[in-house]
Every structure is written in C-alpha cells, then in structure tokens.
C-alpha positions as CSV (number, residue, x, y, z in Angstrom):
1,X,0.0,0.0,0.0
2,X,2.8,2.4,1.0
3,X,4.7,1.4,-2.2
4,X,1.6,2.2,-4.3
5,X,1.3,5.6,-2.7
6,X,4.9,6.3,-3.2
7,X,4.8,5.3,-6.8
8,X,1.7,7.6,-7.4
9,X,3.5,10.4,-5.7
10,X,6.6,10.0,-7.7
11,X,4.5,9.9,-10.9
12,X,2.7,13.1,-10.0
13,X,5.9,14.9,-9.0
14,X,7.6,13.8,-12.3
15,X,4.8,15.5,-14.3
16,X,5.3,19.0,-15.4
17,X,2.8,21.8,-14.6
18,X,1.5,21.8,-18.1
19,X,0.9,18.1,-18.1
20,X,-1.1,18.4,-14.8
21,X,-3.1,21.3,-16.3
22,X,-3.9,19.1,-19.4
23,X,-5.1,16.3,-17.2
24,X,-7.3,18.7,-15.1
25,X,-8.7,20.2,-18.3
26,X,-9.5,16.7,-19.7
27,X,-11.2,15.7,-16.4
28,X,-13.2,18.9,-16.4
29,X,-14.2,18.4,-20.0
30,X,-15.4,14.9,-19.2
31,X,-17.4,16.1,-16.2
32,X,-18.9,18.9,-18.2
33,X,-19.9,16.5,-21.0
34,X,-21.5,14.2,-18.5
35,X,-23.5,17.0,-17.0
36,X,-24.6,18.2,-20.4
37,X,-25.8,14.8,-21.4
38,X,-27.6,14.4,-18.1
39,X,-29.2,17.9,-18.5
40,X,-30.3,17.0,-22.1
41,X,-31.9,13.8,-21.0
42,X,-33.7,15.6,-18.2
43,X,-34.9,18.3,-20.5
44,X,-36.0,15.8,-23.1
45,X,-38.0,13.9,-20.4
46,X,-39.6,17.1,-19.2
47,X,-40.5,18.1,-22.8
48,X,-42.1,14.7,-23.4
49,X,-44.0,14.9,-20.1
50,X,-45.3,18.4,-21.0
51,X,-46.3,17.2,-24.5
52,X,-48.2,14.2,-23.0
53,X,-49.9,16.5,-20.6
54,X,-50.8,18.9,-23.4
55,X,-52.2,16.0,-25.5
56,X,-54.3,14.7,-22.6
57,X,-55.6,18.2,-21.9
58,X,-56.5,18.6,-25.6
59,X,-58.3,15.2,-25.6
60,X,-60.2,16.1,-22.5
61,X,-61.3,19.4,-24.0
62,X,-62.3,17.7,-27.2
63,X,-64.3,15.1,-25.2
64,X,-66.1,17.9,-23.3
65,X,-66.8,19.8,-26.6
66,X,-68.2,16.6,-28.1
67,X,-70.3,15.9,-25.0
68,X,-71.7,19.4,-25.0
69,X,-72.6,19.2,-28.8
70,X,-74.3,15.8,-28.4
71,X,-76.0,16.5,-25.1
72,X,-79.3,18.1,-26.4
73,X,-79.6,15.4,-29.0
74,X,-79.0,12.7,-26.5
75,X,-81.5,14.2,-24.1
76,X,-84.2,14.4,-26.9
77,X,-83.4,10.8,-27.8
78,X,-83.8,9.7,-24.1
79,X,-87.1,11.5,-23.7
80,X,-88.5,10.1,-27.0
81,X,-87.3,6.5,-26.2
82,X,-88.9,6.3,-22.8
83,X,-92.0,8.1,-24.0
84,X,-92.6,5.5,-26.7
85,X,-91.5,2.6,-24.4
86,X,-94.0,3.7,-21.7
87,X,-96.8,4.0,-24.2
88,X,-96.0,0.6,-25.7
89,X,-95.9,-1.2,-22.3
90,X,-99.2,0.5,-21.3
91,X,-101.0,0.1,-24.5
92,X,-104.8,-0.5,-24.4
93,X,-105.3,-4.2,-24.9
94,X,-109.1,-4.0,-25.1
95,X,-109.1,-3.1,-28.8
96,X,-109.3,-5.1,-31.9
97,X,-106.1,-7.0,-33.0
98,X,-106.1,-5.0,-36.2
99,X,-105.9,-1.7,-34.4
100,X,-103.3,-2.9,-32.0
101,X,-101.1,-4.4,-34.8
102,X,-101.4,-1.1,-36.8
103,X,-100.1,0.7,-33.7
104,X,-97.3,-1.9,-33.2
105,X,-96.2,-1.4,-36.8
106,X,-96.0,2.3,-36.0
107,X,-93.9,1.7,-32.9
108,X,-91.7,-0.7,-34.9
109,X,-90.9,2.1,-37.3
110,X,-90.2,4.6,-34.5
111,X,-87.9,2.2,-32.6
112,X,-86.1,1.4,-35.9
113,X,-85.3,5.1,-36.3
114,X,-84.3,5.3,-32.6
115,X,-82.0,2.3,-33.1
116,X,-80.3,4.1,-36.1
117,X,-80.0,7.3,-34.1
118,X,-78.5,5.5,-31.1
119,X,-75.6,4.3,-33.3
120,X,-74.4,7.9,-33.6
121,X,-75.3,9.2,-30.2
122,X,-74.3,6.4,-27.8
123,X,-71.9,3.5,-27.4
124,X,-72.5,-0.1,-28.5
125,X,-73.9,-1.1,-25.2
126,X,-76.7,1.4,-25.3
127,X,-77.2,0.8,-29.0
128,X,-77.7,-3.0,-28.4
129,X,-80.3,-2.4,-25.6
130,X,-82.2,0.1,-27.8
131,X,-82.1,-2.3,-30.7
132,X,-83.6,-5.0,-28.5
133,X,-87.0,-3.3,-28.5
134,X,-87.0,-3.0,-32.3
135,X,-85.9,-6.6,-32.8
136,X,-88.7,-7.8,-30.5
137,X,-91.4,-5.8,-32.3
138,X,-90.1,-6.7,-35.7
139,X,-90.0,-10.4,-34.8
140,X,-93.5,-10.3,-33.4
141,X,-94.9,-8.6,-36.5
142,X,-92.9,-10.8,-38.9
143,X,-93.7,-14.1,-37.1
144,X,-97.4,-13.2,-37.2
145,X,-97.4,-12.2,-40.9
146,X,-98.2,-8.6,-40.2
147,X,-94.9,-6.9,-41.0
148,X,-96.0,-5.7,-44.5
149,X,-98.1,-2.6,-44.9
150,X,-101.7,-3.1,-46.2
151,X,-102.2,-6.4,-44.5
152,X,-105.3,-5.3,-42.6
153,X,-107.4,-8.1,-44.1
154,X,-104.7,-10.7,-43.3
155,X,-104.5,-9.6,-39.7
156,X,-108.3,-9.8,-39.4
157,X,-108.4,-13.2,-40.9
158,X,-105.4,-14.5,-38.9
159,X,-107.1,-14.2,-35.6
160,X,-110.8,-13.6,-36.4
161,X,-112.5,-14.1,-33.1
162,X,-109.5,-15.5,-31.4
163,X,-109.1,-12.4,-29.2
164,X,-107.6,-14.4,-26.3
165,X,-104.9,-15.9,-28.5
166,X,-103.8,-12.5,-29.7
167,X,-103.9,-11.0,-26.2
168,X,-101.7,-13.8,-25.0
169,X,-99.2,-13.2,-27.8
170,X,-99.3,-9.5,-27.1
171,X,-98.7,-10.1,-23.3
172,X,-95.8,-12.3,-24.2
173,X,-94.2,-9.6,-26.4
174,X,-94.7,-6.9,-23.7
175,X,-93.2,-9.2,-21.1
176,X,-90.1,-9.8,-23.2
177,X,-89.7,-6.0,-23.6
178,X,-89.9,-5.7,-19.8
179,X,-87.4,-8.5,-19.3
180,X,-84.9,-6.5,-21.2
181,X,-84.6,-4.3,-18.1
182,X,-84.8,-1.1,-20.1
183,X,-86.2,0.9,-17.3
184,X,-83.5,-0.1,-14.9
185,X,-80.2,-1.3,-16.4
186,X,-80.5,0.8,-19.6
187,X,-81.7,3.9,-17.7
188,X,-78.6,3.7,-15.5
189,X,-76.4,3.5,-18.6
190,X,-78.1,6.7,-20.0
191,X,-77.6,8.5,-16.7
192,X,-73.9,7.7,-16.7
193,X,-73.6,9.3,-20.1
194,X,-75.5,12.4,-19.0
195,X,-73.1,12.7,-16.0
196,X,-70.0,12.0,-18.1
197,X,-69.2,8.9,-16.0
198,X,-67.3,5.9,-17.3
199,X,-65.1,7.9,-19.6
200,X,-61.6,8.5,-18.2
201,X,-60.9,11.1,-20.9
202,X,-64.0,13.1,-19.9
C-alpha cells in the first residue's frame, strides 16, 4: 500500500505543470460533457412529459366539446325513447287486434329510427339495448305475418274471433320487452352518459 502511494506520488511529481493542467482540463471536460448529457436527458423527459400533458388536456377538452354538442340530441333521444316505451308497455289491450297491430307497426318504425340514431349518439352497449325493442317488435310482426303494410285483411283473418290468443301473444311480447330491463339497467347507462361517467378522458 505504501509502495503504491509512493509510486503515485513519484509519478505526479515527475509531471510538469503543463501536463497536470492538461489532465485537469481533460477531467473537467469529461465532467462537463456528462453534466450536459444528463441535462439534455432531463430536459427531453420534461419536454415529453409536457407534451403528453398537453395532448391529454387537448383530448379532455375535445371530449367535453363533443359531449356538449351531443347533449341536447341525447336528451331528446332519451325523452322520446322512454315516452314510446311507456306507451308501448301500457297500450290499451281492449281493442281489436287489427288496431293494435297497426299501432305496433308504427312503434316498430319509431324504434327502428331510434335504433339508427343510437348508433351515432351512444356506445355499442346502449345501442344494443335500444335495438332489442325494435328486434322484438319486428319479430312479433314478422312471425305473425303482419310486417307488411296493407295487411289489414290478413290480420283480421289471422285471428278472427281468437281475441284471447292474440292477447296472450301481445302479453308475451310486452313481457319480453320488460325482461330487457330497459327501465333499470339501460336507464342507468343513460344516466352515466349524462353525468359523463365511465369515460376516463371526460
């Protein structure tokens, strides 16, 4: 150990002043270069962080603008959907099958339009639930050969005096609509949209 220290001391004392200065300059240059690289890396990280924050902020503002633009249309859709649904589920069953079927065809057309609108206004989950009503109405009309306009005579002949049979089919249709939980599960999905819940960007 002592020999090493002596050797190092002899080596340093043998160096000229200019050689020592060159070594110190070289060491200082290396340190300065390391500090510059470290500073560049830190600045680059900060720049990327700021850019990511700016992008997230922009996305958030875009989402809010989109939500604000769609809100009145969504609210109108929501009101219309539940207005039609309430009237459908509480329809007067003490009428002729012909009158009821004519009304069901009208509801089928309305819910078809609402289904198409829901594609633009809401996510796939809400769209699927809205479409469920249209699908049930369409299947009911189609399966009973009353899906085509101008089939009043066919409807009348199909049931004739079998009012109970028709009422049972109608009850079954309305029960299927109720089983879709549109007034509970779907309503909660709508409310989340109106409160901007479930969207991390919003």
